[in-house]
N, C-alpha and C positions, 0 to 999 in steps of 0.2 A: 450502444454496446451493452451486452449482457453483464449484469453485476456479479453473477456467480463466477468464481474463479476456481477451476479444477486443474491442478498441476500434477504432472508426473514427477517422479523423483529426480529425473535428469534436469527438468526445468527448475525445480526447487533448488537443486544444488547450484545451477548456473546463477540464479538470482542471489543466493546466499553468498556465492563467491564474489559477485559484483559488490555486494554490501561490505564484505570483508576488505576488499581492495579500497573501497571508498573510505572506510573507517581509517585504514592505515594511511592512505595517500592524503587525506584531508587532516590528518592528525586529530581526528575526532575522538571523543570519549566513547560514544556509542551511536550506532546507526540502526534505525528501525524501518521496516517496510510494512505498511498497514494498508488494508483495503479500505475503500470509502465507506464500508459498512461497519468499520471498527474492529475488524479481526486482524490480529498480528500475524503477518506472513512469515517474517524472519527477522533476526536481529544479529548484530555483530558488535563486538567491543564490550566494554564494562562500564556501567554507570557508577558514579560515586554513591556509595551507600546502597541501600535497598531501593529498588525501583519497581513499582507495581506496573508491570507491562500490560496487563489487561486494562487497567485504568488509562494508561498512556494511549493505548490503541483506541479506546472508546472516546477519550477526550480529543484526540487528534481528529477523528472522524467528525465529532461534533463541532470542533473549531473550523474545519474545512467547510462543513455545511453552513455554519453561521456566517463565515466570510463569503461564501457563495451567495447567501441572501443579501449581504451588504453590497456585493458586487452588482447584483441585479438591480438594486435600488438606484445605483448610479449609472446603469446602462451597460455594465460589463457582464460578460458571460460568467467569469470566475476570476479569482486571484490565484494564478497558478503557483506563485511563490510567496511564502511568508517568512518573516524573520522576527524573532522575539529575543531581545537582549536582556539578560539578567545580570546581577552583580558578579556572580561567579561563573555561570554557564549560560549559554545561549542556545536557541533552537532555530534551525532552518528547516522549513517544510516546503516540499514541492510536489505538485501533482504530476504523476507520470502516466502517460498514455490515457489520461482521463479517467483512470480507475483505481490507482493506488497512490499512496502518499509516502514519499521518502522523507524520513525525519532524521536529521543529524543533530546530535547534542555535542557541543564543543565548548572549550574554555579558552583562556588566554594563550594557550600553547598553539592555537591555530588562529586563523583570521576569517572574516566573512568573505573576503575575496577568494581565498584558497578554497573554502567550502563551496562557494558558488561555482568555481571552475571545476572542481572535482565532481560536484553534483550533476553538472551539465553532462559530462561524459558518462557517468553512471546511469543517469536517466535514459540516455540514448540506448545503452546496453540493455537495461531492464525493459525498455519499450520494445526492443526487438524480440526479447524472450516472450513478453506478453502477447506480441503479435502472433508468434508461433502458437502460443496456447490458444488464442482466439480462433486461429485457422483450424487447429486440430479439433477444437470443440465444435466448430461449425460443420466440419466434415463428418464427425462422428455422431452428431446429434440426429442426423437423418437415419443413422444405422443403429440407433439405440434399441436394445431389446425391450425397453420400457416405453418406447414411443407409442405403441398401440394401446397402452393401459390408460384409461381415462379416470378422471376424478370420481365418476359414478361407479366405476369398477372398484375403486378403493373404498368408497362409502359402502357399497354392497358387501364387501369383504368383512368390514368391521361393524356392520350394523347388527343390532340386537334382533335376532329372529326367533325369539322365544314365544 
């Protein structure tokens, strides 16, 4: 699957709405959707204190990559779900449609069981939106006005011809 994710506003709003529902229904503090390259796609809710979302997104991608390496060492393709329990807050991460990571930060007001239940439903909904995005990208890729431009054309355009 292509790692580039280009969404229209309608798709972005649909995914953000799913994250908002998940945050509310799971009684979570905050929900993030991050692509596997470490780019924050959307978030919902409020973290306690200041939270560096850029670092969170990058570290999430790094964590998923590291756990993927560990999974391969023991013969697994990946670990699609991870849970990290802290003293005050916990993190639940799940890979959705093989390309994005759904991160739920929650505290004692919720439970791991509730988060897992709500994440499963939200993952299915996000997966359907991402499938639509992938189909649209596949159908428009062949029609791209840039498809006929090669790397050589770009190099020639920016080369120093003095």
